[in-house]
N, C-alpha and C positions, 0 to 999 in steps of 0.2 A: 563558488560551491554553495554557499546558503540558498542561493538561488534554485539552482536544480535540486536541492533537498526541499525547498519550501514547494516548488513544484510537485516532487516526488510526493510530497506527503498530501497536496490538496489529490491530487488524481487517484492514490490510494484510496484515501476516505472517500472518494467520491463514486469509487469501484465498488468499493464494501456498501457505501449507501445504499446503491443502486442495487445489487445481488441481494440485500436484506429487505429494500423494499418490493423487490422482486418477492421473496420466501414468506412473506408475512401478507402478502397483498396489498402492498401500500397502493402500487400501482398495479391497475388491474390487467393492464398489456403489457407484453412486452415491446409494444408501438408506442407506449408511453415514456419507454426507459430508453430507445434511442437517443436520445439529446445528451442525455447521460452519461451513455459509453460514447460517444463521438468526445465528447468532452472531455474523459478521462484520457481515451485515448490521444488527444491531441496533445496533451500535456505530457504522456508518456512519449510522445514523438520527437515534442518540442526538444525535452530532456535530452535522449539519445541523440537529436541531429546536431546539436548545440554545446554539447558537452567537450572537453578539450580531451577525453578519456573516456572512450564507451563503455569498457569492463566494468571501470569504476561509477560510472552513474547505474549501470545494467543493478552490479549489487547493491547498490544503493534503493533503486525501485525497489529490488528484492526484497530486500530486509525490511526496507520502511511498509510496502504492502504487505508482509508474512507475518509481523511484528503488530501493526495495527488488525490485523483477522482477529488472530489469535485475543487481544486485547476487548475486540467489540465484542465476539463470539460470547469472552466470559462474562464484562460488565452488563450488556444489553441482555446476551439470550440463556445467561446462568449457563453456559458452559463449562464443566468441569476441565481446569489443566491438571498435565500430568506433572511429576517431576521433573521430567524426561522436555517435556513443551516450554518448560521455565528456564530447562538448563541450555535450551537451545534460543529460546528469547536473549538470555543473556549472552551469548557468544554471538548472538546477530548485531548485539550492539556493541560488545566489543570491538567485533571487524568491523565497524563501521567508524567506531573509533578512532581505532588502529590505522584507517584508508586516512581519515581527515588529518591525523600528527605526518603520515608522509606527504 
């Protein structure tokens, strides 16, 4: 299970980095982003096809990507996190922990 979590984390990080690199103009064109997009899609698809349970890995991937997006936005781009978003992140993490325990 840890391999799938690691791949989901890497894929989410690559996806978020690509979006923010396009947002701030680091990648001048969408064509430069294509290799990064293909890489994170490959990692997501690897997880979806090799995981023993699709629903579990789909939830983990969504949870990790969402949490990373909030944290990157807050720490790098100084976006303001509301109380609802913080509660949402905590609920996501609690759900991941509960899934890991089962």
